[in-house]
mmCIF file as Biopython writes it, N, C-alpha, C and O atoms, coordinates in Angstrom:
data_model
#
loop_
_atom_site.group_PDB
_atom_site.id
_atom_site.type_symbol
_atom_site.label_atom_id
_atom_site.label_alt_id
_atom_site.label_comp_id
_atom_site.label_asym_id
_atom_site.label_entity_id
_atom_site.label_seq_id
_atom_site.pdbx_PDB_ins_code
_atom_site.Cartn_x
_atom_site.Cartn_y
_atom_site.Cartn_z
_atom_site.occupancy
_atom_site.B_iso_or_equiv
_atom_site.auth_seq_id
_atom_site.auth_asym_id
_atom_site.pdbx_PDB_model_num
ATOM 1   N N  . MET A ? 1  ? -0.998 5.952   16.327  1.0 0.0 1  A 1 
ATOM 2   C CA . MET A ? 1  ? -0.383 5.409   15.285  1.0 0.0 1  A 1 
ATOM 3   C C  . MET A ? 1  ? -0.821 3.863   14.670  1.0 0.0 1  A 1 
ATOM 4   O O  . MET A ? 1  ? -0.816 2.904   15.442  1.0 0.0 1  A 1 
ATOM 5   N N  . GLY A ? 2  ? -1.109 3.729   13.574  1.0 0.0 2  A 1 
ATOM 6   C CA . GLY A ? 2  ? -1.481 2.460   13.231  1.0 0.0 2  A 1 
ATOM 7   C C  . GLY A ? 2  ? -0.302 2.185   12.137  1.0 0.0 2  A 1 
ATOM 8   O O  . GLY A ? 2  ? 0.274  3.101   11.550  1.0 0.0 2  A 1 
ATOM 9   N N  . HIS A ? 3  ? -0.036 0.888   11.953  1.0 0.0 3  A 1 
ATOM 10  C CA . HIS A ? 3  ? 0.832  0.570   10.619  1.0 0.0 3  A 1 
ATOM 11  C C  . HIS A ? 3  ? 0.412  1.036   9.549   1.0 0.0 3  A 1 
ATOM 12  O O  . HIS A ? 3  ? 1.257  1.003   8.655   1.0 0.0 3  A 1 
ATOM 13  N N  . ASN A ? 4  ? -0.973 1.642   9.153   1.0 0.0 4  A 1 
ATOM 14  C CA . ASN A ? 4  ? -0.911 2.362   7.619   1.0 0.0 4  A 1 
ATOM 15  C C  . ASN A ? 4  ? -0.069 3.244   7.479   1.0 0.0 4  A 1 
ATOM 16  O O  . ASN A ? 4  ? 0.577  3.435   6.449   1.0 0.0 4  A 1 
ATOM 17  N N  . GLY A ? 5  ? 0.035  4.060   8.807   1.0 0.0 5  A 1 
ATOM 18  C CA . GLY A ? 5  ? 0.713  5.314   8.717   1.0 0.0 5  A 1 
ATOM 19  C C  . GLY A ? 5  ? 2.560  5.213   8.866   1.0 0.0 5  A 1 
ATOM 20  O O  . GLY A ? 5  ? 3.386  6.120   8.967   1.0 0.0 5  A 1 
ATOM 21  N N  . ALA A ? 6  ? 2.670  4.255   8.842   1.0 0.0 6  A 1 
ATOM 22  C CA . ALA A ? 6  ? 4.252  3.980   9.512   1.0 0.0 6  A 1 
ATOM 23  C C  . ALA A ? 6  ? 5.334  4.480   8.060   1.0 0.0 6  A 1 
ATOM 24  O O  . ALA A ? 6  ? 6.352  5.109   8.348   1.0 0.0 6  A 1 
ATOM 25  N N  . HIS A ? 7  ? 5.115  4.236   6.880   1.0 0.0 7  A 1 
ATOM 26  C CA . HIS A ? 7  ? 5.889  4.959   5.683   1.0 0.0 7  A 1 
ATOM 27  C C  . HIS A ? 7  ? 5.836  6.286   5.850   1.0 0.0 7  A 1 
ATOM 28  O O  . HIS A ? 7  ? 6.837  6.911   5.498   1.0 0.0 7  A 1 
ATOM 29  N N  . THR A ? 8  ? 4.734  7.009   6.391   1.0 0.0 8  A 1 
ATOM 30  C CA . THR A ? 8  ? 4.915  8.599   6.500   1.0 0.0 8  A 1 
ATOM 31  C C  . THR A ? 8  ? 5.422  9.171   7.534   1.0 0.0 8  A 1 
ATOM 32  O O  . THR A ? 8  ? 5.500  10.399  7.516   1.0 0.0 8  A 1 
ATOM 33  N N  . GLN A ? 9  ? 5.839  8.518   8.561   1.0 0.0 9  A 1 
ATOM 34  C CA . GLN A ? 9  ? 6.581  9.041   9.695   1.0 0.0 9  A 1 
ATOM 35  C C  . GLN A ? 9  ? 7.835  9.004   9.396   1.0 0.0 9  A 1 
ATOM 36  O O  . GLN A ? 9  ? 8.275  7.921   9.010   1.0 0.0 9  A 1 
ATOM 37  N N  . PRO A ? 10 ? 8.809  10.237  9.496   1.0 0.0 10 A 1 
ATOM 38  C CA . PRO A ? 10 ? 9.835  10.532  9.710   1.0 0.0 10 A 1 
ATOM 39  C C  . PRO A ? 10 ? 11.064 9.556   10.142  1.0 0.0 10 A 1 
ATOM 40  O O  . PRO A ? 10 ? 12.150 9.210   9.677   1.0 0.0 10 A 1 
ATOM 41  N N  . GLU A ? 11 ? 10.301 9.320   11.255  1.0 0.0 11 A 1 
ATOM 42  C CA . GLU A ? 11 ? 11.328 8.247   12.042  1.0 0.0 11 A 1 
ATOM 43  C C  . GLU A ? 11 ? 11.615 7.064   11.607  1.0 0.0 11 A 1 
ATOM 44  O O  . GLU A ? 11 ? 12.682 6.486   11.816  1.0 0.0 11 A 1 
ATOM 45  N N  . SER A ? 12 ? 10.306 6.465   10.724  1.0 0.0 12 A 1 
ATOM 46  C CA . SER A ? 12 ? 10.238 4.951   10.149  1.0 0.0 12 A 1 
ATOM 47  C C  . SER A ? 12 ? 11.556 5.034   9.547   1.0 0.0 12 A 1 
ATOM 48  O O  . SER A ? 12 ? 12.148 4.111   10.107  1.0 0.0 12 A 1 
ATOM 49  N N  . GLY A ? 13 ? 12.377 5.583   8.742   1.0 0.0 13 A 1 
ATOM 50  C CA . GLY A ? 13 ? 13.618 5.568   7.967   1.0 0.0 13 A 1 
ATOM 51  C C  . GLY A ? 13 ? 13.315 5.353   6.335   1.0 0.0 13 A 1 
ATOM 52  O O  . GLY A ? 13 ? 14.224 5.449   5.511   1.0 0.0 13 A 1 
ATOM 53  N N  . LEU A ? 14 ? 12.108 5.089   6.011   1.0 0.0 14 A 1 
ATOM 54  C CA . LEU A ? 14 ? 11.333 4.362   4.755   1.0 0.0 14 A 1 
ATOM 55  C C  . LEU A ? 14 ? 11.439 5.778   3.852   1.0 0.0 14 A 1 
ATOM 56  O O  . LEU A ? 14 ? 11.226 6.762   4.560   1.0 0.0 14 A 1 
ATOM 57  N N  . SER A ? 15 ? 11.645 6.011   2.820   1.0 0.0 15 A 1 
ATOM 58  C CA . SER A ? 15 ? 11.709 7.075   2.006   1.0 0.0 15 A 1 
ATOM 59  C C  . SER A ? 15 ? 10.556 6.773   0.899   1.0 0.0 15 A 1 
ATOM 60  O O  . SER A ? 15 ? 10.826 5.693   0.375   1.0 0.0 15 A 1 
ATOM 61  N N  . LYS A ? 16 ? 9.654  7.197   0.484   1.0 0.0 16 A 1 
ATOM 62  C CA . LYS A ? 16 ? 8.504  7.290   -0.582  1.0 0.0 16 A 1 
ATOM 63  C C  . LYS A ? 16 ? 9.197  6.042   -1.033  1.0 0.0 16 A 1 
ATOM 64  O O  . LYS A ? 16 ? 8.985  4.877   -0.696  1.0 0.0 16 A 1 
ATOM 65  N N  . THR A ? 17 ? 10.149 6.583   -1.943  1.0 0.0 17 A 1 
ATOM 66  C CA . THR A ? 17 ? 11.075 5.253   -2.872  1.0 0.0 17 A 1 
ATOM 67  C C  . THR A ? 17 ? 11.233 3.688   -2.098  1.0 0.0 17 A 1 
ATOM 68  O O  . THR A ? 17 ? 10.864 2.605   -2.553  1.0 0.0 17 A 1 
ATOM 69  N N  . ASP A ? 18 ? 11.826 3.935   -0.939  1.0 0.0 18 A 1 
ATOM 70  C CA . ASP A ? 18 ? 11.906 2.574   -0.307  1.0 0.0 18 A 1 
ATOM 71  C C  . ASP A ? 18 ? 10.687 1.959   0.000   1.0 0.0 18 A 1 
ATOM 72  O O  . ASP A ? 18 ? 10.836 0.740   0.087   1.0 0.0 18 A 1 
ATOM 73  N N  . PHE A ? 19 ? 9.280  2.415   0.242   1.0 0.0 19 A 1 
ATOM 74  C CA . PHE A ? 19 ? 8.055  2.305   0.383   1.0 0.0 19 A 1 
ATOM 75  C C  . PHE A ? 19 ? 7.846  1.591   -0.944  1.0 0.0 19 A 1 
ATOM 76  O O  . PHE A ? 19 ? 7.995  0.372   -1.038  1.0 0.0 19 A 1 
ATOM 77  N N  . LEU A ? 20 ? 7.494  2.375   -1.979  1.0 0.0 20 A 1 
ATOM 78  C CA . LEU A ? 20 ? 7.421  1.551   -3.186  1.0 0.0 20 A 1 
ATOM 79  C C  . LEU A ? 20 ? 8.122  0.516   -3.690  1.0 0.0 20 A 1 
ATOM 80  O O  . LEU A ? 20 ? 7.681  -0.139  -4.635  1.0 0.0 20 A 1 
ATOM 81  N N  . LEU A ? 21 ? 9.103  0.298   -3.206  1.0 0.0 21 A 1 
ATOM 82  C CA . LEU A ? 21 ? 10.086 -0.879  -3.408  1.0 0.0 21 A 1 
ATOM 83  C C  . LEU A ? 21 ? 9.497  -1.865  -2.271  1.0 0.0 21 A 1 
ATOM 84  O O  . LEU A ? 21 ? 9.060  -2.939  -2.685  1.0 0.0 21 A 1 
ATOM 85  N N  . LEU A ? 22 ? 9.451  -1.669  -1.181  1.0 0.0 22 A 1 
ATOM 86  C CA . LEU A ? 22 ? 8.775  -2.994  -0.478  1.0 0.0 22 A 1 
ATOM 87  C C  . LEU A ? 22 ? 7.795  -3.210  -1.037  1.0 0.0 22 A 1 
ATOM 88  O O  . LEU A ? 22 ? 7.740  -4.342  -1.518  1.0 0.0 22 A 1 
ATOM 89  N N  . HIS A ? 23 ? 6.753  -2.435  -1.228  1.0 0.0 23 A 1 
ATOM 90  C CA . HIS A ? 23 ? 5.373  -2.700  -1.368  1.0 0.0 23 A 1 
ATOM 91  C C  . HIS A ? 23 ? 5.192  -3.586  -2.570  1.0 0.0 23 A 1 
ATOM 92  O O  . HIS A ? 23 ? 4.611  -4.666  -2.680  1.0 0.0 23 A 1 
ATOM 93  N N  . ARG A ? 24 ? 5.883  -2.798  -3.498  1.0 0.0 24 A 1 
ATOM 94  C CA . ARG A ? 24 ? 6.164  -3.891  -5.133  1.0 0.0 24 A 1 
ATOM 95  C C  . ARG A ? 24 ? 6.687  -5.712  -4.828  1.0 0.0 24 A 1 
ATOM 96  O O  . ARG A ? 24 ? 6.320  -6.790  -5.295  1.0 0.0 24 A 1 
ATOM 97  N N  . ALA A ? 25 ? 7.570  -5.342  -3.943  1.0 0.0 25 A 1 
ATOM 98  C CA . ALA A ? 25 ? 8.057  -6.728  -3.751  1.0 0.0 25 A 1 
ATOM 99  C C  . ALA A ? 25 ? 7.478  -7.633  -3.052  1.0 0.0 25 A 1 
ATOM 100 O O  . ALA A ? 25 ? 7.727  -8.830  -3.198  1.0 0.0 25 A 1 
ATOM 101 N N  . VAL A ? 26 ? 6.294  -6.986  -1.867  1.0 0.0 26 A 1 
ATOM 102 C CA . VAL A ? 26 ? 5.597  -7.492  -1.079  1.0 0.0 26 A 1 
ATOM 103 C C  . VAL A ? 26 ? 4.401  -8.596  -2.004  1.0 0.0 26 A 1 
ATOM 104 O O  . VAL A ? 26 ? 4.026  -9.762  -1.874  1.0 0.0 26 A 1 
ATOM 105 N N  . LEU A ? 27 ? 4.098  -7.443  -2.971  1.0 0.0 27 A 1 
ATOM 106 C CA . LEU A ? 27 ? 2.966  -8.111  -3.606  1.0 0.0 27 A 1 
ATOM 107 C C  . LEU A ? 27 ? 3.559  -9.308  -4.762  1.0 0.0 27 A 1 
ATOM 108 O O  . LEU A ? 27 ? 2.966  -10.299 -5.187  1.0 0.0 27 A 1 
ATOM 109 N N  . GLU A ? 28 ? 5.025  -8.784  -5.103  1.0 0.0 28 A 1 
ATOM 110 C CA . GLU A ? 28 ? 4.875  -9.775  -6.097  1.0 0.0 28 A 1 
ATOM 111 C C  . GLU A ? 28 ? 5.418  -11.396 -5.488  1.0 0.0 28 A 1 
ATOM 112 O O  . GLU A ? 28 ? 5.808  -12.281 -6.250  1.0 0.0 28 A 1 
ATOM 113 N N  . GLN A ? 29 ? 5.358  -11.514 -4.265  1.0 0.0 29 A 1 
ATOM 114 C CA . GLN A ? 29 ? 5.769  -12.436 -3.802  1.0 0.0 29 A 1 
ATOM 115 C C  . GLN A ? 29 ? 4.341  -13.017 -2.963  1.0 0.0 29 A 1 
ATOM 116 O O  . GLN A ? 29 ? 4.410  -14.190 -2.596  1.0 0.0 29 A 1 
ATOM 117 N N  . CYS A ? 30 ? 3.364  -12.438 -2.721  1.0 0.0 30 A 1 
ATOM 118 C CA . CYS A ? 30 ? 2.491  -12.406 -2.060  1.0 0.0 30 A 1 
ATOM 119 C C  . CYS A ? 30 ? 1.069  -12.451 -2.693  1.0 0.0 30 A 1 
ATOM 120 O O  . CYS A ? 30 ? 0.167  -13.100 -2.163  1.0 0.0 30 A 1 
ATOM 121 N N  . ASP A ? 31 ? 0.939  -11.924 -3.548  1.0 0.0 31 A 1 
ATOM 122 C CA . ASP A ? 31 ? -0.307 -11.185 -4.091  1.0 0.0 31 A 1 
ATOM 123 C C  . ASP A ? 31 ? -1.175 -12.593 -5.072  1.0 0.0 31 A 1 
ATOM 124 O O  . ASP A ? 31 ? -2.391 -12.726 -4.938  1.0 0.0 31 A 1 
ATOM 125 N N  . ALA A ? 32 ? -0.558 -13.323 -5.796  1.0 0.0 32 A 1 
ATOM 126 C CA . ALA A ? 32 ? -0.986 -14.538 -6.057  1.0 0.0 32 A 1 
ATOM 127 C C  . ALA A ? 32 ? -1.445 -15.549 -5.342  1.0 0.0 32 A 1 
ATOM 128 O O  . ALA A ? 32 ? -2.408 -16.219 -5.716  1.0 0.0 32 A 1 
ATOM 129 N N  . LEU A ? 33 ? -0.566 -15.842 -3.830  1.0 0.0 33 A 1 
ATOM 130 C CA . LEU A ? 33 ? -1.254 -16.497 -2.793  1.0 0.0 33 A 1 
ATOM 131 C C  . LEU A ? 33 ? -2.690 -17.347 -3.040  1.0 0.0 33 A 1 
ATOM 132 O O  . LEU A ? 33 ? -2.758 -18.551 -2.794  1.0 0.0 33 A 1 
ATOM 133 N N  . ASP A ? 34 ? -3.560 -16.751 -3.435  1.0 0.0 34 A 1 
ATOM 134 C CA . ASP A ? 34 ? -5.215 -16.682 -3.214  1.0 0.0 34 A 1 
ATOM 135 C C  . ASP A ? 34 ? -5.811 -16.989 -5.162  1.0 0.0 34 A 1 
ATOM 136 O O  . ASP A ? 34 ? -7.015 -16.847 -5.379  1.0 0.0 34 A 1 
ATOM 137 N N  . GLY A ? 35 ? -5.104 -17.285 -6.069  1.0 0.0 35 A 1 
ATOM 138 C CA . GLY A ? 35 ? -5.229 -17.712 -7.116  1.0 0.0 35 A 1 
ATOM 139 C C  . GLY A ? 35 ? -5.510 -16.235 -7.849  1.0 0.0 35 A 1 
ATOM 140 O O  . GLY A ? 35 ? -6.074 -16.304 -8.941  1.0 0.0 35 A 1 
ATOM 141 N N  . VAL A ? 36 ? -5.242 -15.193 -7.456  1.0 0.0 36 A 1 
ATOM 142 C CA . VAL A ? 36 ? -5.342 -14.286 -8.387  1.0 0.0 36 A 1 
ATOM 143 C C  . VAL A ? 36 ? -4.692 -13.141 -8.214  1.0 0.0 36 A 1 
ATOM 144 O O  . VAL A ? 36 ? -4.800 -12.564 -7.132  1.0 0.0 36 A 1 
ATOM 145 N N  . ARG A ? 37 ? -3.901 -12.605 -9.244  1.0 0.0 37 A 1 
ATOM 146 C CA . ARG A ? 37 ? -2.938 -11.533 -9.053  1.0 0.0 37 A 1 
ATOM 147 C C  . ARG A ? 37 ? -4.094 -10.078 -9.569  1.0 0.0 37 A 1 
ATOM 148 O O  . ARG A ? 37 ? -4.316 -9.714  -10.724 1.0 0.0 37 A 1 
ATOM 149 N N  . ASP A ? 38 ? -4.609 -9.541  -8.405  1.0 0.0 38 A 1 
ATOM 150 C CA . ASP A ? 38 ? -5.115 -8.269  -8.370  1.0 0.0 38 A 1 
ATOM 151 C C  . ASP A ? 38 ? -4.596 -7.208  -7.546  1.0 0.0 38 A 1 
ATOM 152 O O  . ASP A ? 38 ? -5.419 -6.305  -7.398  1.0 0.0 38 A 1 
ATOM 153 N N  . GLY A ? 39 ? -3.495 -7.024  -6.960  1.0 0.0 39 A 1 
ATOM 154 C CA . GLY A ? 39 ? -3.054 -6.311  -6.142  1.0 0.0 39 A 1 
ATOM 155 C C  . GLY A ? 39 ? -3.341 -6.184  -4.775  1.0 0.0 39 A 1 
ATOM 156 O O  . GLY A ? 39 ? -3.053 -5.327  -3.939  1.0 0.0 39 A 1 
ATOM 157 N N  . VAL A ? 40 ? -4.048 -7.355  -4.734  1.0 0.0 40 A 1 
ATOM 158 C CA . VAL A ? 40 ? -4.564 -7.393  -2.998  1.0 0.0 40 A 1 
ATOM 159 C C  . VAL A ? 40 ? -4.263 -8.421  -2.377  1.0 0.0 40 A 1 
ATOM 160 O O  . VAL A ? 40 ? -4.829 -9.463  -2.708  1.0 0.0 40 A 1 
ATOM 161 N N  . ILE A ? 41 ? -3.441 -8.436  -1.466  1.0 0.0 41 A 1 
ATOM 162 C CA . ILE A ? 41 ? -3.005 -9.728  -0.718  1.0 0.0 41 A 1 
ATOM 163 C C  . ILE A ? 41 ? -4.166 -10.120 0.404   1.0 0.0 41 A 1 
ATOM 164 O O  . ILE A ? 41 ? -4.056 -9.672  1.546   1.0 0.0 41 A 1 
ATOM 165 N N  . GLU A ? 42 ? -5.473 -11.117 -0.025  1.0 0.0 42 A 1 
ATOM 166 C CA . GLU A ? 42 ? -6.343 -11.464 0.974   1.0 0.0 42 A 1 
ATOM 167 C C  . GLU A ? 42 ? -5.783 -12.135 2.164   1.0 0.0 42 A 1 
ATOM 168 O O  . GLU A ? 42 ? -6.471 -12.234 3.180   1.0 0.0 42 A 1 
ATOM 169 N N  . ASN A ? 43 ? -4.959 -12.454 2.126   1.0 0.0 43 A 1 
ATOM 170 C CA . ASN A ? 43 ? -4.937 -13.583 3.383   1.0 0.0 43 A 1 
ATOM 171 C C  . ASN A ? 43 ? -3.219 -12.608 3.507   1.0 0.0 43 A 1 
ATOM 172 O O  . ASN A ? 43 ? -2.314 -13.004 2.773   1.0 0.0 43 A 1 
ATOM 173 N N  . PRO A ? 44 ? -2.964 -11.458 4.407   1.0 0.0 44 A 1 
ATOM 174 C CA . PRO A ? 44 ? -1.747 -11.117 4.950   1.0 0.0 44 A 1 
ATOM 175 C C  . PRO A ? 44 ? -1.207 -12.160 5.615   1.0 0.0 44 A 1 
ATOM 176 O O  . PRO A ? 44 ? -0.260 -12.649 4.999   1.0 0.0 44 A 1 
ATOM 177 N N  . LEU A ? 45 ? -1.503 -12.782 6.841   1.0 0.0 45 A 1 
ATOM 178 C CA . LEU A ? 45 ? -1.216 -13.814 7.592   1.0 0.0 45 A 1 
ATOM 179 C C  . LEU A ? 45 ? -0.546 -14.939 6.961   1.0 0.0 45 A 1 
ATOM 180 O O  . LEU A ? 45 ? 0.221  -15.715 7.531   1.0 0.0 45 A 1 
ATOM 181 N N  . GLY A ? 46 ? -0.993 -14.975 5.385   1.0 0.0 46 A 1 
ATOM 182 C CA . GLY A ? 46 ? -0.712 -16.299 4.477   1.0 0.0 46 A 1 
ATOM 183 C C  . GLY A ? 46 ? 1.100  -15.919 3.915   1.0 0.0 46 A 1 
ATOM 184 O O  . GLY A ? 46 ? 2.043  -16.696 3.770   1.0 0.0 46 A 1 
ATOM 185 N N  . CYS A ? 47 ? 1.012  -14.383 3.705   1.0 0.0 47 A 1 
ATOM 186 C CA . CYS A ? 47 ? 2.116  -14.197 3.250   1.0 0.0 47 A 1 
ATOM 187 C C  . CYS A ? 47 ? 3.243  -13.959 3.971   1.0 0.0 47 A 1 
ATOM 188 O O  . CYS A ? 47 ? 3.296  -12.999 4.740   1.0 0.0 47 A 1 
ATOM 189 N N  . HIS A ? 48 ? 4.446  -14.952 3.772   1.0 0.0 48 A 1 
ATOM 190 C CA . HIS A ? 48 ? 5.810  -15.010 4.718   1.0 0.0 48 A 1 
ATOM 191 C C  . HIS A ? 48 ? 6.545  -14.185 3.614   1.0 0.0 48 A 1 
ATOM 192 O O  . HIS A ? 48 ? 7.084  -14.836 2.720   1.0 0.0 48 A 1 
ATOM 193 N N  . PHE A ? 49 ? 6.604  -13.184 3.587   1.0 0.0 49 A 1 
ATOM 194 C CA . PHE A ? 49 ? 7.403  -12.312 2.589   1.0 0.0 49 A 1 
ATOM 195 C C  . PHE A ? 49 ? 9.014  -12.043 3.515   1.0 0.0 49 A 1 
ATOM 196 O O  . PHE A ? 49 ? 9.144  -11.587 4.651   1.0 0.0 49 A 1 
ATOM 197 N N  . ASP A ? 50 ? 9.991  -12.466 2.641   1.0 0.0 50 A 1 
ATOM 198 C CA . ASP A ? 50 ? 11.335 -12.312 2.967   1.0 0.0 50 A 1 
ATOM 199 C C  . ASP A ? 50 ? 11.844 -11.114 2.259   1.0 0.0 50 A 1 
ATOM 200 O O  . ASP A ? 50 ? 11.962 -10.949 1.045   1.0 0.0 50 A 1 
ATOM 201 N N  . PRO A ? 51 ? 12.140 -10.260 3.293   1.0 0.0 51 A 1 
ATOM 202 C CA . PRO A ? 51 ? 12.793 -8.655  3.098   1.0 0.0 51 A 1 
ATOM 203 C C  . PRO A ? 51 ? 14.258 -8.988  2.379   1.0 0.0 51 A 1 
ATOM 204 O O  . PRO A ? 51 ? 14.746 -8.253  1.521   1.0 0.0 51 A 1 
ATOM 205 N N  . GLU A ? 52 ? 14.911 -10.263 2.886   1.0 0.0 52 A 1 
ATOM 206 C CA . GLU A ? 52 ? 16.459 -10.604 2.151   1.0 0.0 52 A 1 
ATOM 207 C C  . GLU A ? 52 ? 16.459 -9.875  0.921   1.0 0.0 52 A 1 
ATOM 208 O O  . GLU A ? 52 ? 17.350 -9.067  0.658   1.0 0.0 52 A 1 
ATOM 209 N N  . ILE A ? 53 ? 15.413 -10.144 0.085   1.0 0.0 53 A 1 
ATOM 210 C CA . ILE A ? 53 ? 15.326 -10.027 -1.495  1.0 0.0 53 A 1 
ATOM 211 C C  . ILE A ? 53 ? 15.700 -8.608  -1.508  1.0 0.0 53 A 1 
ATOM 212 O O  . ILE A ? 53 ? 16.614 -8.376  -2.299  1.0 0.0 53 A 1 
ATOM 213 N N  . LEU A ? 54 ? 15.393 -7.902  -1.060  1.0 0.0 54 A 1 
ATOM 214 C CA . LEU A ? 54 ? 15.517 -5.875  -1.199  1.0 0.0 54 A 1 
ATOM 215 C C  . LEU A ? 54 ? 17.167 -5.797  -0.224  1.0 0.0 54 A 1 
ATOM 216 O O  . LEU A ? 54 ? 17.288 -4.733  0.383   1.0 0.0 54 A 1 
ATOM 217 N N  . ARG A ? 55 ? 18.183 -6.648  -0.081  1.0 0.0 55 A 1 
ATOM 218 C CA . ARG A ? 55 ? 19.004 -6.378  0.528   1.0 0.0 55 A 1 
ATOM 219 C C  . ARG A ? 55 ? 19.915 -5.612  -0.484  1.0 0.0 55 A 1 
ATOM 220 O O  . ARG A ? 55 ? 20.457 -6.348  -1.309  1.0 0.0 55 A 1 
ATOM 221 N N  . CYS A ? 56 ? 20.228 -4.092  -0.595  1.0 0.0 56 A 1 
ATOM 222 C CA . CYS A ? 56 ? 21.178 -3.516  -1.162  1.0 0.0 56 A 1 
ATOM 223 C C  . CYS A ? 56 ? 22.394 -4.278  -1.820  1.0 0.0 56 A 1 
ATOM 224 O O  . CYS A ? 56 ? 23.202 -4.971  -1.202  1.0 0.0 56 A 1 
ATOM 225 N N  . THR A ? 57 ? 22.389 -4.050  -3.077  1.0 0.0 57 A 1 
ATOM 226 C CA . THR A ? 57 ? 23.123 -4.202  -3.839  1.0 0.0 57 A 1 
ATOM 227 C C  . THR A ? 57 ? 24.292 -3.014  -4.606  1.0 0.0 57 A 1 
ATOM 228 O O  . THR A ? 57 ? 25.430 -3.340  -4.945  1.0 0.0 57 A 1 
ATOM 229 N N  . GLY A ? 58 ? 23.857 -1.962  -4.731  1.0 0.0 58 A 1 
ATOM 230 C CA . GLY A ? 58 ? 23.958 -1.162  -5.427  1.0 0.0 58 A 1 
ATOM 231 C C  . GLY A ? 58 ? 22.880 -0.166  -5.556  1.0 0.0 58 A 1 
ATOM 232 O O  . GLY A ? 58 ? 22.086 -0.262  -4.620  1.0 0.0 58 A 1 
ATOM 233 N N  . LEU A ? 59 ? 22.558 0.849   -6.484  1.0 0.0 59 A 1 
ATOM 234 C CA . LEU A ? 59 ? 21.922 1.847   -6.528  1.0 0.0 59 A 1 
ATOM 235 C C  . LEU A ? 59 ? 20.224 1.583   -6.732  1.0 0.0 59 A 1 
ATOM 236 O O  . LEU A ? 59 ? 19.877 0.763   -7.582  1.0 0.0 59 A 1 
ATOM 237 N N  . LYS A ? 60 ? 19.124 2.353   -5.869  1.0 0.0 60 A 1 
ATOM 238 C CA . LYS A ? 60 ? 17.988 2.053   -5.877  1.0 0.0 60 A 1 
ATOM 239 C C  . LYS A ? 60 ? 17.739 2.110   -7.149  1.0 0.0 60 A 1 
ATOM 240 O O  . LYS A ? 60 ? 18.490 2.705   -7.921  1.0 0.0 60 A 1 
ATOM 241 N N  . ASN A ? 61 ? 16.575 1.454   -7.556  1.0 0.0 61 A 1 
ATOM 242 C CA . ASN A ? 61 ? 15.610 1.259   -9.137  1.0 0.0 61 A 1 
ATOM 243 C C  . ASN A ? 61 ? 14.094 0.716   -8.404  1.0 0.0 61 A 1 
ATOM 244 O O  . ASN A ? 61 ? 13.689 -0.390  -8.044  1.0 0.0 61 A 1 
ATOM 245 N N  . PRO A ? 62 ? 13.516 2.085   -8.393  1.0 0.0 62 A 1 
ATOM 246 C CA . PRO A ? 62 ? 11.954 1.527   -8.032  1.0 0.0 62 A 1 
ATOM 247 C C  . PRO A ? 62 ? 11.052 1.190   -9.666  1.0 0.0 62 A 1 
ATOM 248 O O  . PRO A ? 62 ? 9.844  1.045   -9.854  1.0 0.0 62 A 1 
ATOM 249 N N  . SER A ? 63 ? 11.828 1.163   -10.328 1.0 0.0 63 A 1 
ATOM 250 C CA . SER A ? 63 ? 11.208 0.538   -11.781 1.0 0.0 63 A 1 
ATOM 251 C C  . SER A ? 63 ? 11.748 -1.016  -12.443 1.0 0.0 63 A 1 
ATOM 252 O O  . SER A ? 63 ? 11.432 -1.589  -13.486 1.0 0.0 63 A 1 
ATOM 253 N N  . ALA A ? 64 ? 12.567 -1.342  -11.486 1.0 0.0 64 A 1 
ATOM 254 C CA . ALA A ? 64 ? 13.063 -2.460  -11.922 1.0 0.0 64 A 1 
ATOM 255 C C  . ALA A ? 64 ? 11.705 -3.227  -11.596 1.0 0.0 64 A 1 
ATOM 256 O O  . ALA A ? 64 ? 11.604 -4.431  -11.832 1.0 0.0 64 A 1 
#
């Protein structure tokens, strides 16, 4: 099992909605690091994503 399948494994604890929220937050924080906002993180090692921004404060809202 590689990292690509982590969000599909029941034991991962991430629902599809959780994964989409995480995916959107990582792209928002790291996509433009290469100078282009294109939905691709060219240098994942250069991305220092802070998951603290996703700390639960109420209801989940994947469209926010």
